[in-house]
C-alpha positions in Angstrom: 41.1 60.7 -42.2 44.3 60.1 -40.3 44.1 59.7 -36.4 45.1 62.8 -34.8 46.0 63.0 -31.0 44.0 65.6 -29.0 45.9 68.6 -27.6 48.0 67.7 -24.4 48.0 64.1 -25.0 51.1 62.1 -26.1 51.7 59.1 -28.2 54.5 57.1 -26.4 56.5 54.1 -27.5 55.1 50.5 -27.3 51.5 51.8 -28.3 50.9 53.8 -25.1 48.8 56.9 -24.8 49.1 59.5 -22.1 47.2 62.7 -21.3 47.8 64.7 -18.1 50.7 65.8 -16.0 53.0 62.9 -15.1 50.6 60.4 -16.7 52.6 57.1 -17.7 55.8 59.2 -16.9 57.9 56.2 -15.7 56.9 53.6 -18.5 59.7 51.6 -19.8 58.6 48.3 -21.2 54.7 48.5 -20.7 52.7 48.1 -23.7 49.1 49.2 -24.8 48.4 51.4 -21.8 46.1 54.4 -21.8 46.5 57.0 -19.1 44.2 60.0 -18.9 44.5 62.4 -16.0 47.2 63.8 -13.9 49.6 61.0 -12.3 47.5 58.1 -14.0 49.6 55.1 -14.2 52.4 57.3 -13.1 54.7 54.4 -11.7 54.0 52.0 -14.5 57.3 50.4 -15.8 56.5 47.1 -17.2 52.6 46.6 -16.8 50.5 46.2 -20.1 47.0 46.5 -21.4 46.1 48.9 -18.6 43.5 51.7 -18.7 43.6 54.5 -16.0 41.2 57.4 -16.3 41.1 59.9 -13.6 43.6 61.7 -11.1 45.9 59.2 -9.7 44.1 56.3 -11.3 46.4 53.1 -11.2 49.2 55.6 -10.1 51.2 53.1 -8.2 50.8 50.1 -10.7 54.5 49.0 -11.7 53.8 45.4 -13.2 50.1 44.7 -13.1 48.4 43.9 -16.3 44.9 44.1 -17.8 43.6 46.5 -15.1 41.0 49.1 -15.6 40.5 52.0 -13.1 38.0 54.8 -13.8 37.7 57.7 -11.2 40.0 59.6 -9.1 42.2 57.3 -7.2 40.7 54.1 -8.6 43.3 51.2 -8.0 45.7 54.0 -7.0 48.0 51.6 -5.0 47.8 48.6 -7.2 51.6 47.6 -7.9 51.2 44.1 -9.3 47.7 43.1 -9.2 46.2 42.1 -12.6 42.6 41.7 -14.1 41.1 44.3 -11.8 38.1 46.6 -12.7 37.3 49.5 -10.6 34.9 52.2 -11.4 34.5 55.2 -8.7 36.4 57.4 -6.7 38.8 55.4 -4.6 37.5 52.1 -5.8 39.7 49.1 -4.9 42.2 51.9 -3.9 44.4 50.1 -1.6 44.6 46.8 -3.7 48.1 46.1 -4.5 48.5 42.5 -5.4 44.9 41.0 -5.7 43.8 39.8 -8.8 40.4 39.4 -10.6 38.4 41.9 -8.5 35.6 44.1 -9.5 34.5 47.1 -7.6 31.7 49.7 -8.7 30.9 52.6 -6.5 32.7 55.2 -4.4 35.5 53.5 -2.2 34.1 50.0 -2.9 36.5 47.3 -2.0 38.6 50.2 -0.5 40.8 48.1 1.6 40.9 44.9 -0.4 44.0 43.1 -1.2 42.4 39.6 -2.0 41.4 38.1 -5.2 38.0 37.1 -6.9 35.9 39.7 -5.0 32.8 41.6 -6.3 31.4 44.6 -4.7 28.9 47.1 -6.0 27.9 50.2 -4.1 29.4 52.8 -1.8 31.3 52.4 1.3 29.4 54.4 4.0 31.0 55.9 6.9 29.4 56.0 10.3 30.4 58.1 13.3 
């Protein structure tokens, strides 16, 4: 049975898949990206092998490679960081250039811009 693309999803050049308003809308040279959710991988132009699932996931990624962001705002401000994995709303949201980070949980490693970090759990706010 041939592969069929679900309604509202788009097969793009360079083996990219996008689903959602403005998902992967600026891609030029990036290859093997999957963007599911409004504005997921929106700014990506050259990055490859990225997976963004959720509203704005990897939304500012430009040249970062091999990133995985699952959850609204996961890796939202990543621009050139690579080999990052974030699962949870806002996980690694402010990382822009850090590499090899793992964040699991709501807002985990929220303000991180370093490399080789691991965080599991939610960032708690206190007053």
